[in-house]
N, C-alpha and C positions, 0 to 999 in steps of 0.2 A: 288365237292359237297360239298365242308366244308367250304365255304363262308357264310354270311347271304346273298345274290343276289339269290345263287343257289339253296338254304333252302326255299325262300318264294312262295309262290304259286303263278302265274297269276291273276288279276284278274278274281274271282264266281261269277255265282249269291248267294247269303246269301242263308244259311241254310232255311229260311222260308221261302225263294223265289224258290228255290227247292224241296219245298215240296208242295207249288201252285205249279209248274211247272210240274210235274208228277201225281195229286189232286190223295197224297198221307192223306193220316191221320190218326190219330191213333185209333187204336182199341182197344175198353174199355174191349173185354171181356180178352185181353195179356197184360193187364196194361200196355199198351204205355204211356208215356209223357215225349215227347220232349226238352230237352234244347238248346233253341236256340240263347241266349246271348251271344255273342264275347268272352267277358271277363270272365262270367262263365269257355264256354270253356274252355279259355286259363289256366286257374287256375287250370282244374283238369289233362290238358297235363303236367303243373309245378310241379303236387303234385309227377308225377313219377320222381321227377329227372331232372340233366342233362341229354338232351335225344343226343348230340352228340356221333355219333359211337352206338347209340343204335335199336337194332331190337322192335319192340312193338307187342302182342298179343294182338288185342284188340278184346272181346266177341260181340258180339249185337252191332254196329257200325247205328244199324239206315242207317239216311241220309248223314252220316256224320259230321258230327258236331265235335264228338271230334275226329273224324280221321284227319281230316285239322287244329285242334288243335296241333296236336302232329309234323302234318310232319311241321307247322309252327315253332314249336319248335326245328328242329335240326334233328327230327329222320333220323337214316337212311335209312329203312323200316315199315312198316307198316302190317301186314299180320293181314287179318278182316276178323272174322264167323259170318256169318248172314245167319240166318233163314229164313225168310221176303222174299221173291223173289221183294216186293213192291221196295226194296230200291236198287234194281239192277243197275240199270238204274241212280241215283245220286254218287250213289259207284264210277258204271263205270266214270263215269263225273271229277269225283274226281281222281282216275288213272288214266285217258290222262290226264290230266293238273299234277299230281307231276310226269310225266315221269318215273313210273316202280316202285316208291318208294313205291309202295299200291298193295300188293297182293291180291284178293279175293276170299273166298274160300265161297260156299253154301252148310248151314246144319247145324245140331243141335250140342252145344256145346256143349251137357252130352252125345252125343253118338260119338264124333270124338277126335281120337288122334291130339293132339297139336302138339309133338313132329314134326311128320312127315314135317311138311311147314319151319321145318327152318334147318339150315346151321348146317354140323357134329362140324365144329370147333368154334361153338360160347359154349361147351358143359367146363362147369367149376366139377372140384370134389365136392362131395356134401361138404366137411370138409374143402376145400379152403378159406384163408379169402376173394377170391373176389369172390364177385357174378356174375353169367356169366351177359354178353353185351346182355341180357332179357329183356324187362319190359312187367308184365299182365297188360292189363285196363280192366275194362270193367263196361259199365253203363247197366246191365240188366232192363228188368222190373219186377218188385216188384210177378208179380205168379212163376219167374226161378231163385228169387236169391238164396233162401233156398236151394235149389237141387244142382245149383250149388257151393254154400261154400261147402257146407258138401264134392263133387266131389272134388276140390278143395286142402283141409286139409285130406283127405283120399290118394290124389295124393304126399303132401309132405310129406305124414307119409309113403309111401311108395317108394317113390324118382323117382316117376314113372310119364310118360303122359309127360306134359311139363318139369315137375320137373324131370327129367331125366338131363334133362338139368342142373342140380347143383339150388342153392338158391336163383329162380328166385323172383322179389321184385315183391307184386304186389298193386293195385291202384283200388280199391274195395266201389260200391256205395251199399247202405240199406238202407230200414226206417230206421228211426232213432232210435227207440226200440228195431229193430234189432242188431245194431251198440252200442247201449249203452249194450245190454245182451252179444256181443263180449267180451265187456273189462271189464264186469261186476266184482271185485276184491272180498275175500272174505268177509261175513256181507250184500253184498246190495243188497236188494231183485232182481235185475235183474240178480240176479247168477243164470245157469243153466248148465246142461249138453255140451251145444255148446258153454258157455264164456271158458272151463274146458278143451273139447276137441281143439278146437281154440290157446289157450295162451300154451298148452303142446309143440303144436306142431309151432308151430308162435311166431313173436312179433306182437301185434297187437295195434297199433295206430286210434284212430280219430281225423284227421284230421282237419276238420270242417264240419260244417251243412249248408246244402241248404236248404234254404224255400220251402211249396210246392208251391209258386208264383212263384219260378225259372223253371217252367216247363210248358209245355204246352200239351195240357192242365194242369191244376195248379194239383198238384197232395192234397190228402186230408192230406196228409201227410208232416212231413222235413223230410229229406235225409242225412245220417249220408256220409262224406267220408273219407275211412278209405284206409290204408298201411299194409299192410302183410309181413312179414319177415321171412318165414319158419329157426328157430332154428338150428342148426350146429351138437347138442344133443336136442333128445326133454325129458324135466324135468323126464317121464316115459316113458323108453324107451323099451313099450312093444307096442303089435300089435296094429292098429284103433280098429277093431271088436272085440277084449280082452275088450278093455277098453272101448269101447261104451256101452259094455253088462254088464261094472263095476258102471259107470256113470248115465247112463239111470234106472237103479234101482237104486241108489242113492237121485238121484231129481226127480223119481215117488212123489209126496207128498212129495215138499220139504220142509215143515214144520213141516213137521213129524219125529223123531228121526228118528236115524241114526240105530239104533237098528229094527227097524223095516220095513226101505225102504230098508239096506242090508240085511236083512232076503231072499229076492226075489230070490237071488243069490242062496240059495239051493230049494231043496225039501221039502214040507211041512213036512216031518219025522224029528223032529228037529231042527228044522229050525229057533228058534229063539235060541237056545240053540248054533248053526253050530255061528249064528252072534254074541253068545257074544262072541267067541275062537274068532271071528275074530279079533273081533274090543280089545276085553284083551291085546293078542298081540299088538294089534297096540298100543296099551296104550293111547285110544280115547273113549273117554268118550261118553258110548251109548246115554245119550238123548239130544247129541248135534244135532242139523240140516245139511242136505248137506250144506249150504247153506254159513254156516259156519268155514265152512273146507279151510284149503290153500293147494298147489301143493304138501307140503311135507307130510299133512294128506294123501292128494289122490294118494302119490307114495305109502307109507305105508300099503294100503288100498288093493291095488292094485298088489303087489308083495305077499302079505299075500296071496289074493283069490289064484291065482295062483302057491305061494305053498301048500293049498289045493289042488287045480285043479290038481296037480301034481301027488298029490298022491293019488287019485281019480278023473283019464281019463277022467269019465262020467261025472264029473260033470262039466268038462270044456266046455260039448257039452250041459248038459242043459238051458235050456229057458222056463220060466214060461208062458204059454201058451197070459197069457197077456200081460205081459211084450212084446212077440217077433212082439207083434201089432204096438209097440211102437219103433221100431231099425228103424235108419233111410233107410237103402235100403226099407224097406216095406212101411213107409208114402211115400217117393214118389214118388214111384212103383202106390201105390193106390191115389197116390193125396194129401195126406191130410196136407203136409206142405202149411198153407195157409201165413197168416200175423205173425205167430210168433210161436213157439216151443210147441206143445202141451205139455210137461212137464210143463209151464209153471201156469199152471190150479191150482196145489198144493192138486189136489185130487189124493187119490193112492189106492194101491190095501184094501179090506177091509180081517186083519185078521180075523180066525176062534174066537168063543170067548172062546175057550181056549189058545189059541196066545193072547189074549185082557186082559185076568185077567192075565195073567201072567208077560204080562210087567206091567201091572197095580200096581201089588203088589210086583213088584222086583226092592229091594230099592235103593237107589240112594246112588252112589260111594262118 
């Protein structure tokens, strides 16, 4: 299996021909768009790096275009997770041609524990300088990329699921606008809670962009191909759910001052006064906006808020009712994640008139 001849697949119908052969058409309701150009498929596979000896977990292979390219680039084994039963026949054809190097699993990636498909000897300690011989590759329909990204980052944070095997590198595709939010830096108008959550737990890189015309049918937007490498140590070593609560509050109405947005972490009584105490402790100007904050600022805010919660345990459980509906699990459960993060709208919770007057009359520091 180590020679190039052994890695090469026997002649097969093209992916386009397989779709015709099995009468498969993309479903607009599922936001399905196929990549059929072999050069583009090969480029995505090579983005995962040298694949000789690697086990690749591919999410949403569809008719198997990327699967074929992964095998062609030397992957030892490709484990595919596919929900749409229409693709089972073309995947089985590839499986037979690959002589056991493709393992097919039908299921919903948001519900499947990916670690159960991997050999125990592939596991690497999280703090090892070596990443495991595993790669995660996904080109999912647009309507599921955000929930999948959230689960991926959450699993990275907890060293769970696939990431119980170590710091598995990933190649993922997103709408270009989403990819730009993931990598957005302080001061960038695209910066959001998604940016900070991803960058806290992973090194994110936008490698290149695919034009919408690269897909069949043509996508209405361009697509960013990204790599994510879990960090050995997160910038802010606190639980995902705790950080999500803090970042969701900060970025809801991200053009508003942090004094207004961070105040939603506290009950109505003395909300702004407690926000002032938190920001004063962090030495962060109350008139700054969340978009301007860097990871050091977020770290100071998160740990200061944690100290306040430790002194007042009920505060840790407090979530403003309006804020609860913006938390990621709620958004996913109720299908509210569409093409972009709802927090990017620039809207925010309304202050009471008293809070508004206090804020307007507050002298600048």
